[in-house]
Every structure is written in structure tokens, then in C-alpha cells.
SEFI-851504 format. One record per atom (N, C-alpha, C): residue in three letters; atom name; residue number from 1; y, z, x. Coordinates in nm, 3 decimals, padded with zeros to 5 digits, always signed. Atoms other than C-alpha are relative to their C-alpha. Example, Ala and Ser with C-alpha at 12.3 -4.5 7.8 and 13.67 -1.06 7.14 Angstrom:
REM SEFI-851504
rec residu->ALA | atome->N | num->1 | y->-00.119 | z->+00.000 | x->+00.089
rec residu->ALA | atome->CA | num->1 | y->-00.450 | z->+00.780 | x->+01.230
rec residu->ALA | atome->C | num->1 | y->+00.120 | z->+00.000 | x->+00.090
rec residu->SER | atome->N | num->2 | y->-00.119 | z->-00.006 | x->-00.082
rec residu->SER | atome->CA | num->2 | y->-00.106 | z->+00.714 | x->+01.367
rec residu->SER | atome->C | num->2 | y->+00.109 | z->+00.073 | x->-00.077
//
This chain:
REM SEFI-851504
rec residu->UNK | atome->N | num->1 | y->-00.001 | z->+00.135 | x->+00.046
rec residu->UNK | atome->CA | num->1 | y->-01.482 | z->+00.916 | x->+01.390
rec residu->UNK | atome->C | num->1 | y->+00.136 | z->-00.026 | x->-00.065
rec residu->UNK | atome->N | num->2 | y->-00.127 | z->+00.041 | x->+00.058
rec residu->UNK | atome->CA | num->2 | y->-01.164 | z->+00.731 | x->+01.289
rec residu->UNK | atome->C | num->2 | y->-00.025 | z->-00.117 | x->-00.095
rec residu->UNK | atome->N | num->3 | y->+00.014 | z->+00.107 | x->+00.099
rec residu->UNK | atome->CA | num->3 | y->-01.140 | z->+00.514 | x->+00.980
rec residu->UNK | atome->C | num->3 | y->+00.074 | z->-00.125 | x->+00.046
rec residu->UNK | atome->N | num->4 | y->-00.062 | z->+00.127 | x->-00.032
rec residu->UNK | atome->CA | num->4 | y->-01.068 | z->+00.147 | x->+01.045
rec residu->UNK | atome->C | num->4 | y->+00.078 | z->-00.049 | x->-00.123
rec residu->UNK | atome->N | num->5 | y->-00.086 | z->+00.042 | x->+00.111
rec residu->UNK | atome->CA | num->5 | y->-00.774 | z->+00.038 | x->+00.826
rec residu->UNK | atome->C | num->5 | y->+00.038 | z->-00.146 | x->+00.021
rec residu->UNK | atome->N | num->6 | y->-00.008 | z->+00.142 | x->-00.034
rec residu->UNK | atome->CA | num->6 | y->-00.817 | z->-00.337 | x->+00.839
rec residu->UNK | atome->C | num->6 | y->+00.115 | z->-00.076 | x->-00.061
rec residu->UNK | atome->N | num->7 | y->-00.111 | z->+00.075 | x->+00.061
rec residu->UNK | atome->CA | num->7 | y->-00.528 | z->-00.437 | x->+00.612
rec residu->UNK | atome->C | num->7 | y->+00.133 | z->+00.026 | x->+00.070
rec residu->UNK | atome->N | num->8 | y->-00.120 | z->-00.023 | x->-00.079
rec residu->UNK | atome->CA | num->8 | y->-00.274 | z->-00.302 | x->+00.862
rec residu->UNK | atome->C | num->8 | y->+00.100 | z->+00.091 | x->-00.068
rec residu->UNK | atome->N | num->9 | y->-00.104 | z->-00.091 | x->+00.049
rec residu->UNK | atome->CA | num->9 | y->+00.051 | z->-00.121 | x->+00.799
rec residu->UNK | atome->C | num->9 | y->+00.077 | z->-00.062 | x->-00.116
rec residu->UNK | atome->N | num->10 | y->-00.088 | z->+00.047 | x->+00.107
rec residu->UNK | atome->CA | num->10 | y->+00.282 | z->-00.144 | x->+00.503
rec residu->UNK | atome->C | num->10 | y->+00.114 | z->-00.082 | x->+00.060
rec residu->UNK | atome->N | num->11 | y->-00.106 | z->+00.074 | x->-00.067
rec residu->UNK | atome->CA | num->11 | y->+00.546 | z->-00.265 | x->+00.750
rec residu->UNK | atome->C | num->11 | y->-00.040 | z->-00.145 | x->+00.023
rec residu->UNK | atome->N | num->12 | y->+00.043 | z->+00.138 | x->-00.025
rec residu->UNK | atome->CA | num->12 | y->+00.340 | z->-00.570 | x->+00.846
rec residu->UNK | atome->C | num->12 | y->-00.015 | z->-00.078 | x->-00.132
rec residu->UNK | atome->N | num->13 | y->+00.010 | z->+00.065 | x->+00.130
rec residu->UNK | atome->CA | num->13 | y->+00.271 | z->-00.644 | x->+00.479
rec residu->UNK | atome->C | num->13 | y->+00.137 | z->-00.043 | x->-00.050
rec residu->UNK | atome->N | num->14 | y->-00.134 | z->+00.031 | x->+00.048
rec residu->UNK | atome->CA | num->14 | y->+00.641 | z->-00.632 | x->+00.397
rec residu->UNK | atome->C | num->14 | y->+00.071 | z->-00.105 | x->+00.086
rec residu->UNK | atome->N | num->15 | y->-00.063 | z->+00.098 | x->-00.089
rec residu->UNK | atome->CA | num->15 | y->+00.738 | z->-00.845 | x->+00.701
rec residu->UNK | atome->C | num->15 | y->-00.057 | z->-00.139 | x->-00.018
rec residu->UNK | atome->N | num->16 | y->+00.066 | z->+00.130 | x->+00.016
rec residu->UNK | atome->CA | num->16 | y->+00.491 | z->-01.123 | x->+00.626
rec residu->UNK | atome->C | num->16 | y->+00.045 | z->-00.061 | x->-00.132
rec residu->UNK | atome->N | num->17 | y->-00.060 | z->+00.059 | x->+00.120
rec residu->UNK | atome->CA | num->17 | y->+00.683 | z->-01.343 | x->+00.380
rec residu->UNK | atome->C | num->17 | y->-00.106 | z->-00.059 | x->-00.095
rec residu->UNK | atome->N | num->18 | y->+00.105 | z->+00.059 | x->+00.084
rec residu->UNK | atome->CA | num->18 | y->+00.368 | z->-01.520 | x->+00.257
rec residu->UNK | atome->C | num->18 | y->-00.072 | z->+00.109 | x->-00.079
rec residu->UNK | atome->N | num->19 | y->+00.067 | z->-00.111 | x->+00.069
rec residu->UNK | atome->CA | num->19 | y->+00.193 | z->-01.192 | x->+00.176
rec residu->UNK | atome->C | num->19 | y->+00.095 | z->+00.066 | x->-00.098
rec residu->UNK | atome->N | num->20 | y->-00.100 | z->-00.065 | x->+00.086
rec residu->UNK | atome->CA | num->20 | y->+00.513 | z->-01.048 | x->+00.032
rec residu->UNK | atome->C | num->20 | y->+00.018 | z->-00.077 | x->-00.130
rec residu->UNK | atome->N | num->21 | y->-00.015 | z->+00.082 | x->+00.119
rec residu->UNK | atome->CA | num->21 | y->+00.543 | z->-01.339 | x->-00.210
rec residu->UNK | atome->C | num->21 | y->-00.117 | z->+00.020 | x->-00.096
rec residu->UNK | atome->N | num->22 | y->+00.118 | z->-00.020 | x->+00.083
rec residu->UNK | atome->CA | num->22 | y->+00.192 | z->-01.263 | x->-00.336
rec residu->UNK | atome->C | num->22 | y->-00.006 | z->+00.139 | x->-00.063
rec residu->UNK | atome->N | num->23 | y->+00.003 | z->-00.135 | x->+00.053
rec residu->UNK | atome->CA | num->23 | y->+00.269 | z->-00.898 | x->-00.408
rec residu->UNK | atome->C | num->23 | y->+00.044 | z->-00.001 | x->-00.146
rec residu->UNK | atome->N | num->24 | y->-00.028 | z->-00.008 | x->+00.143
rec residu->UNK | atome->CA | num->24 | y->+00.258 | z->-00.839 | x->-00.780
rec residu->UNK | atome->C | num->24 | y->+00.066 | z->+00.134 | x->-00.031
rec residu->UNK | atome->N | num->25 | y->-00.067 | z->-00.122 | x->+00.041
rec residu->UNK | atome->CA | num->25 | y->+00.464 | z->-00.580 | x->-00.961
rec residu->UNK | atome->C | num->25 | y->-00.100 | z->+00.115 | x->-00.015
rec residu->UNK | atome->N | num->26 | y->+00.100 | z->-00.104 | x->+00.019
rec residu->UNK | atome->CA | num->26 | y->+00.148 | z->-00.388 | x->-01.053
rec residu->UNK | atome->C | num->26 | y->-00.050 | z->+00.055 | x->+00.134
rec residu->UNK | atome->N | num->27 | y->+00.044 | z->-00.044 | x->-00.133
rec residu->UNK | atome->CA | num->27 | y->+00.039 | z->-00.378 | x->-00.688
rec residu->UNK | atome->C | num->27 | y->+00.106 | z->+00.089 | x->+00.064
rec residu->UNK | atome->N | num->28 | y->-00.109 | z->-00.080 | x->-00.056
rec residu->UNK | atome->CA | num->28 | y->+00.380 | z->-00.248 | x->-00.581
rec residu->UNK | atome->C | num->28 | y->+00.010 | z->+00.135 | x->-00.070
rec residu->UNK | atome->N | num->29 | y->-00.001 | z->-00.127 | x->+00.074
rec residu->UNK | atome->CA | num->29 | y->+00.370 | z->+00.016 | x->-00.857
rec residu->UNK | atome->C | num->29 | y->-00.112 | z->+00.090 | x->+00.049
rec residu->UNK | atome->N | num->30 | y->+00.114 | z->-00.076 | x->-00.049
rec residu->UNK | atome->CA | num->30 | y->+00.027 | z->+00.122 | x->-00.735
rec residu->UNK | atome->C | num->30 | y->+00.030 | z->+00.061 | x->+00.137
rec residu->UNK | atome->N | num->31 | y->-00.034 | z->-00.051 | x->-00.134
rec residu->UNK | atome->CA | num->31 | y->+00.151 | z->+00.156 | x->-00.375
rec residu->UNK | atome->C | num->31 | y->+00.104 | z->+00.112 | x->-00.010
rec residu->UNK | atome->N | num->32 | y->-00.103 | z->-00.103 | x->+00.019
rec residu->UNK | atome->CA | num->32 | y->+00.457 | z->+00.353 | x->-00.490
rec residu->UNK | atome->C | num->32 | y->-00.063 | z->+00.128 | x->-00.054
rec residu->UNK | atome->N | num->33 | y->+00.069 | z->-00.115 | x->+00.057
rec residu->UNK | atome->CA | num->33 | y->+00.233 | z->+00.583 | x->-00.696
rec residu->UNK | atome->C | num->33 | y->-00.081 | z->+00.074 | x->+00.107
rec residu->UNK | atome->N | num->34 | y->+00.080 | z->-00.061 | x->-00.107
rec residu->UNK | atome->CA | num->34 | y->+00.001 | z->+00.641 | x->-00.399
rec residu->UNK | atome->C | num->34 | y->+00.090 | z->+00.073 | x->+00.100
rec residu->UNK | atome->N | num->35 | y->-00.095 | z->-00.062 | x->-00.093
rec residu->UNK | atome->CA | num->35 | y->+00.298 | z->+00.715 | x->-00.172
rec residu->UNK | atome->C | num->35 | y->+00.051 | z->+00.132 | x->-00.056
rec residu->UNK | atome->N | num->36 | y->-00.053 | z->-00.122 | x->+00.061
rec residu->UNK | atome->CA | num->36 | y->+00.446 | z->+00.967 | x->-00.413
rec residu->UNK | atome->C | num->36 | y->-00.107 | z->+00.106 | x->-00.020
rec residu->UNK | atome->N | num->37 | y->+00.111 | z->-00.095 | x->+00.015
rec residu->UNK | atome->CA | num->37 | y->+00.107 | z->+01.126 | x->-00.483
rec residu->UNK | atome->C | num->37 | y->-00.034 | z->+00.065 | x->+00.134
rec residu->UNK | atome->N | num->38 | y->+00.027 | z->-00.053 | x->-00.133
rec residu->UNK | atome->CA | num->38 | y->+00.047 | z->+01.163 | x->-00.109
rec residu->UNK | atome->C | num->38 | y->+00.105 | z->+00.100 | x->+00.044
rec residu->UNK | atome->N | num->39 | y->-00.108 | z->-00.092 | x->-00.035
rec residu->UNK | atome->CA | num->39 | y->+00.386 | z->+01.324 | x->-00.057
rec residu->UNK | atome->C | num->39 | y->-00.011 | z->+00.130 | x->-00.080
rec residu->UNK | atome->N | num->40 | y->+00.016 | z->-00.119 | x->+00.084
rec residu->UNK | atome->CA | num->40 | y->+00.325 | z->+01.560 | x->-00.348
rec residu->UNK | atome->C | num->40 | y->-00.112 | z->+00.088 | x->+00.054
rec residu->UNK | atome->N | num->41 | y->+00.112 | z->-00.074 | x->-00.057
rec residu->UNK | atome->CA | num->41 | y->-00.008 | z->+01.660 | x->-00.195
rec residu->UNK | atome->C | num->41 | y->+00.043 | z->+00.074 | x->+00.127
rec residu->UNK | atome->N | num->42 | y->-00.044 | z->-00.063 | x->-00.123
rec residu->UNK | atome->CA | num->42 | y->+00.146 | z->+01.725 | x->+00.146
rec residu->UNK | atome->C | num->42 | y->+00.094 | z->+00.116 | x->-00.029
rec residu->UNK | atome->N | num->43 | y->-00.100 | z->-00.103 | x->+00.029
rec residu->UNK | atome->CA | num->43 | y->+00.439 | z->+01.921 | x->+00.005
rec residu->UNK | atome->C | num->43 | y->-00.061 | z->+00.120 | x->-00.073
rec residu->UNK | atome->N | num->44 | y->+00.065 | z->-00.111 | x->+00.069
rec residu->UNK | atome->CA | num->44 | y->+00.214 | z->+02.128 | x->-00.223
rec residu->UNK | atome->C | num->44 | y->-00.082 | z->+00.084 | x->+00.097
rec residu->UNK | atome->N | num->45 | y->+00.072 | z->-00.072 | x->-00.104
rec residu->UNK | atome->CA | num->45 | y->+00.028 | z->+02.228 | x->+00.095
rec residu->UNK | atome->C | num->45 | y->+00.094 | z->+00.041 | x->+00.114
rec residu->UNK | atome->N | num->46 | y->-00.104 | z->-00.046 | x->-00.093
rec residu->UNK | atome->CA | num->46 | y->+00.357 | z->+02.313 | x->+00.273
rec residu->UNK | atome->C | num->46 | y->+00.003 | z->-00.078 | x->+00.131
rec residu->UNK | atome->N | num->47 | y->-00.006 | z->+00.088 | x->-00.118
rec residu->UNK | atome->CA | num->47 | y->+00.348 | z->+02.017 | x->+00.511
rec residu->UNK | atome->C | num->47 | y->+00.108 | z->-00.105 | x->-00.024
rec residu->UNK | atome->N | num->48 | y->-00.103 | z->+00.102 | x->+00.004
rec residu->UNK | atome->CA | num->48 | y->+00.646 | z->+01.793 | x->+00.583
rec residu->UNK | atome->C | num->48 | y->-00.033 | z->-00.103 | x->+00.108
rec residu->UNK | atome->N | num->49 | y->+00.040 | z->+00.104 | x->-00.096
rec residu->UNK | atome->CA | num->49 | y->+00.558 | z->+01.459 | x->+00.751
rec residu->UNK | atome->C | num->49 | y->+00.107 | z->-00.023 | x->+00.105
rec residu->UNK | atome->N | num->50 | y->-00.119 | z->+00.016 | x->-00.083
rec residu->UNK | atome->CA | num->50 | y->+00.907 | z->+01.405 | x->+00.902
rec residu->UNK | atome->C | num->50 | y->+00.009 | z->-00.131 | x->+00.080
rec residu->UNK | atome->N | num->51 | y->-00.010 | z->+00.132 | x->-00.066
rec residu->UNK | atome->CA | num->51 | y->+00.834 | z->+01.051 | x->+01.030
rec residu->UNK | atome->C | num->51 | y->-00.056 | z->-00.107 | x->-00.094
rec residu->UNK | atome->N | num->52 | y->+00.052 | z->+00.091 | x->+00.101
rec residu->UNK | atome->CA | num->52 | y->+00.763 | z->+00.865 | x->+00.709
rec residu->UNK | atome->C | num->52 | y->+00.078 | z->-00.132 | x->+00.005
rec residu->UNK | atome->N | num->53 | y->-00.057 | z->+00.135 | x->-00.006
rec residu->UNK | atome->CA | num->53 | y->+00.824 | z->+00.491 | x->+00.745
rec residu->UNK | atome->C | num->53 | y->-00.114 | z->-00.098 | x->-00.023
rec residu->UNK | atome->N | num->54 | y->+00.107 | z->+00.096 | x->+00.028
rec residu->UNK | atome->CA | num->54 | y->+00.632 | z->+00.173 | x->+00.659
rec residu->UNK | atome->C | num->54 | y->-00.102 | z->-00.015 | x->+00.113
rec residu->UNK | atome->N | num->55 | y->+00.091 | z->+00.011 | x->-00.113
rec residu->UNK | atome->CA | num->55 | y->+00.480 | z->+00.165 | x->+01.009
rec residu->UNK | atome->C | num->55 | y->-00.104 | z->+00.112 | x->+00.001
rec residu->UNK | atome->N | num->56 | y->+00.092 | z->-00.113 | x->+00.005
rec residu->UNK | atome->CA | num->56 | y->+00.313 | z->+00.502 | x->+00.939
rec residu->UNK | atome->C | num->56 | y->-00.076 | z->+00.009 | x->-00.131
rec residu->UNK | atome->N | num->57 | y->+00.078 | z->+00.009 | x->+00.123
rec residu->UNK | atome->CA | num->57 | y->+00.158 | z->+00.392 | x->+00.611
rec residu->UNK | atome->C | num->57 | y->-00.094 | z->-00.119 | x->+00.015
rec residu->UNK | atome->N | num->58 | y->+00.099 | z->+00.103 | x->-00.022
rec residu->UNK | atome->CA | num->58 | y->-00.165 | z->+00.198 | x->+00.649
rec residu->UNK | atome->C | num->58 | y->-00.077 | z->-00.027 | x->-00.129
rec residu->UNK | atome->N | num->59 | y->+00.077 | z->+00.040 | x->+00.119
rec residu->UNK | atome->CA | num->59 | y->-00.375 | z->+00.010 | x->+00.394
rec residu->UNK | atome->C | num->59 | y->-00.146 | z->-00.020 | x->+00.037
rec residu->UNK | atome->N | num->60 | y->+00.144 | z->+00.017 | x->-00.020
rec residu->UNK | atome->CA | num->60 | y->-00.752 | z->+00.034 | x->+00.372
rec residu->UNK | atome->C | num->60 | y->-00.045 | z->-00.129 | x->-00.068
rec residu->UNK | atome->N | num->61 | y->+00.057 | z->+00.123 | x->+00.056
rec residu->UNK | atome->CA | num->61 | y->-00.979 | z->-00.253 | x->+00.271
rec residu->UNK | atome->C | num->61 | y->+00.012 | z->-00.003 | x->-00.153
rec residu->UNK | atome->N | num->62 | y->-00.006 | z->-00.005 | x->+00.146
rec residu->UNK | atome->CA | num->62 | y->-00.978 | z->-00.135 | x->-00.090
rec residu->UNK | atome->C | num->62 | y->+00.140 | z->+00.028 | x->-00.055
rec residu->UNK | atome->N | num->63 | y->-00.139 | z->-00.010 | x->+00.043
rec residu->UNK | atome->CA | num->63 | y->-00.598 | z->-00.106 | x->-00.102
rec residu->UNK | atome->C | num->63 | y->+00.057 | z->+00.140 | x->-00.009
rec residu->UNK | atome->N | num->64 | y->-00.052 | z->-00.137 | x->+00.001
rec residu->UNK | atome->CA | num->64 | y->-00.563 | z->+00.268 | x->-00.059
rec residu->UNK | atome->C | num->64 | y->+00.099 | z->+00.020 | x->+00.113
rec residu->UNK | atome->N | num->65 | y->-00.106 | z->-00.029 | x->-00.096
rec residu->UNK | atome->CA | num->65 | y->-00.250 | z->+00.385 | x->+00.119
rec residu->UNK | atome->C | num->65 | y->-00.037 | z->+00.127 | x->+00.076
rec residu->UNK | atome->N | num->66 | y->+00.035 | z->-00.114 | x->-00.085
rec residu->UNK | atome->CA | num->66 | y->-00.312 | z->+00.621 | x->+00.412
rec residu->UNK | atome->C | num->66 | y->+00.120 | z->+00.036 | x->+00.087
rec residu->UNK | atome->N | num->67 | y->-00.106 | z->-00.049 | x->-00.088
rec residu->UNK | atome->CA | num->67 | y->-00.055 | z->+00.834 | x->+00.593
rec residu->UNK | atome->C | num->67 | y->-00.058 | z->+00.019 | x->+00.140
rec residu->UNK | atome->N | num->68 | y->+00.044 | z->-00.020 | x->-00.138
rec residu->UNK | atome->CA | num->68 | y->-00.083 | z->+00.831 | x->+00.973
rec residu->UNK | atome->C | num->68 | y->+00.114 | z->+00.062 | x->+00.080
rec residu->UNK | atome->N | num->69 | y->-00.096 | z->-00.052 | x->-00.098
rec residu->UNK | atome->CA | num->69 | y->+00.100 | z->+00.980 | x->+01.273
rec residu->UNK | atome->C | num->69 | y->+00.067 | z->+00.129 | x->-00.049
rec residu->UNK | atome->N | num->70 | y->-00.052 | z->-00.131 | x->+00.039
rec residu->UNK | atome->CA | num->70 | y->+00.143 | z->+01.346 | x->+01.190
rec residu->UNK | atome->C | num->70 | y->+00.056 | z->+00.077 | x->+00.119
rec residu->UNK | atome->N | num->71 | y->-00.052 | z->-00.064 | x->-00.120
rec residu->UNK | atome->CA | num->71 | y->+00.286 | z->+01.415 | x->+01.537
rec residu->UNK | atome->C | num->71 | y->+00.130 | z->+00.075 | x->-00.022
rec residu->UNK | atome->N | num->72 | y->-00.127 | z->-00.065 | x->+00.030
rec residu->UNK | atome->CA | num->72 | y->+00.623 | z->+01.513 | x->+01.387
rec residu->UNK | atome->C | num->72 | y->-00.012 | z->+00.095 | x->-00.119
rec residu->UNK | atome->N | num->73 | y->+00.018 | z->-00.082 | x->+00.120
rec residu->UNK | atome->CA | num->73 | y->+00.474 | z->+01.700 | x->+01.089
rec residu->UNK | atome->C | num->73 | y->+00.032 | z->+00.146 | x->+00.029
rec residu->UNK | atome->N | num->74 | y->-00.038 | z->-00.140 | x->-00.014
rec residu->UNK | atome->CA | num->74 | y->+00.590 | z->+02.053 | x->+01.028
rec residu->UNK | atome->C | num->74 | y->-00.043 | z->+00.077 | x->-00.122
rec residu->UNK | atome->N | num->75 | y->+00.034 | z->-00.091 | x->+00.109
rec residu->UNK | atome->CA | num->75 | y->+00.458 | z->+02.338 | x->+00.822
rec residu->UNK | atome->C | num->75 | y->+00.128 | z->+00.071 | x->-00.041
rec residu->UNK | atome->N | num->76 | y->-00.118 | z->-00.072 | x->+00.048
rec residu->UNK | atome->CA | num->76 | y->+00.718 | z->+02.506 | x->+00.604
rec residu->UNK | atome->C | num->76 | y->-00.041 | z->+00.100 | x->-00.107
rec residu->UNK | atome->N | num->77 | y->+00.026 | z->-00.098 | x->+00.105
rec residu->UNK | atome->CA | num->77 | y->+00.739 | z->+02.796 | x->+00.364
rec residu->UNK | atome->C | num->77 | y->-00.116 | z->+00.089 | x->+00.034
rec residu->UNK | atome->N | num->78 | y->+00.117 | z->-00.085 | x->-00.017
rec residu->UNK | atome->CA | num->78 | y->+00.412 | z->+02.977 | x->+00.323
rec residu->UNK | atome->C | num->78 | y->-00.096 | z->-00.059 | x->+00.104
rec residu->UNK | atome->N | num->79 | y->+00.102 | z->+00.043 | x->-00.096
rec residu->UNK | atome->CA | num->79 | y->+00.110 | z->+02.948 | x->+00.549
rec residu->UNK | atome->C | num->79 | y->-00.063 | z->-00.131 | x->-00.047
rec residu->UNK | atome->N | num->80 | y->+00.060 | z->+00.129 | x->+00.032
rec residu->UNK | atome->CA | num->80 | y->-00.035 | z->+02.596 | x->+00.563
rec residu->UNK | atome->C | num->80 | y->-00.144 | z->+00.022 | x->-00.045
rec residu->UNK | atome->N | num->81 | y->+00.137 | z->-00.009 | x->+00.051
rec residu->UNK | atome->CA | num->81 | y->-00.355 | z->+02.561 | x->+00.357
rec residu->UNK | atome->C | num->81 | y->-00.073 | z->-00.128 | x->+00.040
rec residu->UNK | atome->N | num->82 | y->+00.078 | z->+00.117 | x->-00.042
rec residu->UNK | atome->CA | num->82 | y->-00.598 | z->+02.325 | x->+00.533
rec residu->UNK | atome->C | num->82 | y->-00.126 | z->-00.005 | x->-00.085
rec residu->UNK | atome->N | num->83 | y->+00.120 | z->+00.013 | x->+00.082
rec residu->UNK | atome->CA | num->83 | y->-00.871 | z->+02.190 | x->+00.307
rec residu->UNK | atome->C | num->83 | y->-00.103 | z->-00.083 | x->+00.071
//
């Protein structure tokens, strides 16, 4: 089963001038925090995404940021720990 991410990509949010004008500082801080937390999680598990861009960051209905397209991802360092 694949999760439906109805709010689309971060790229589409940033391109839509009307939506962009509605973005509040607190919302942008929240998205930045989620992005950095996600990267920290990946890197702590020895995974490098290697194709991180707004098109590969999707938003769920409740505003959670989701990383997609791990086709270029690479394990580094120690053995990858899958949870």
C-alpha cells in the first residue's frame, strides 16, 4: 500500500504564488525542522538520499513532510540499519 500525499510536492507549493503568499513564518519553520529532522534520521542510519530537491519532498494532509524517490540513495559507512 502507498500513502496518498494529497497536498503535493514542496516544489508545487513554492511555485504557486497564491499558496506561497499564505505561507506563514511558523509554517516554514516547521517544514525546515521536518526536513532537517528527516535528514538527521537518514544520516544516523547511514543513508544518503543524493537526490534531495523540492520535487522529492511531499506534504501529507496533516502537513507532514515526506521524503520520496530513494532511487539514488546510497548506504555509507557502517552497515545500513533498517527499522
